[in-house]
N, C-alpha and C positions, 0 to 999 in steps of 0.2 A: 592563224600563225603559219609561218613557213613550215610546210610538212617536212622538209629536210632537216630543220633545226628543232623540231618538236621532240621533247624528251619528257619522261615522267619526272615530276617534281614532288618531293616530300614537303608538304606544307605543315608548319608548326604554328598553331594559333593559341595565344593565351586568352582564354575566354573571359578572364577577369578584367583584362585591359583592352580587349578588342570586341566591343559589342556590335551587334547588327543594328544599324540605325535605319528606322523607317523614314521614307522620304515622301513628301507631298509634291515636291517639285525639284527640278534640276535646272539651274541657270547655267547656260553654256556660253563661254567667252572664247572667241577664236581670234588669233592674230597670225602673222606670217611665221612666227616661231613655234606656236603650239596651241594647245587647247586647255582650258581650265573648266572643270565641272564643280559648281557650287551646289552641294546637296543641301536642300532646305526642308524645314518643317514649319507648318503654319502655327502661329501662336494663338491658341484658343479661338475665340470668335472675333478675330481682328483681321485686317488686311495686311498684317505684318508676317514676315517669315524670319526664321533664325537659321543661319548656315551652321550645319552640324558636321560637315566634312567638306574638304576641298581636295580635288584630285587634279593634278596637272600631268600632261603628257605631250610628247611631240606630235606633230601632225601625222607623221607616218604611223606612230603607235596608235593614235586615235582611229585611223583608217582600219588597222588590223583589229582593234577592239570592236568596232562596229560590225565588221565582217563576222567575227567569231560570235558576237552576241546574237546577230541575226541567225546564224546557223544553229545556235543552241536553242533559241526561241522556236524556230521552225521544227527542230528535232523533238522538242518537248511539248508541242502544241497539243492541248487537250489533256495533258498529264498533270496530276497534282501530286506533289511530294511534301509530306509532312511527317513529323515525328522524328525519332532517333535513328531511323534506318537510312538517312540521307548520306 
């Protein structure tokens, strides 16, 4: 994210309606206008997958996302976070 525009955000999540979805795969579709991530789960012992979430963003936002994700993964390499203290 742009350091000049970065600000602390208060995030409110309704845990009853916003579950964490496990993914086996992400199908990425890109066109000149943007990017769509189809988050999928494999269906039992088949070669089929079910899309459990779709996320769309602009090309510019997807570049920022990948940069920030890369930074976070590098920063937390070798660390494991579990439990209620996250």
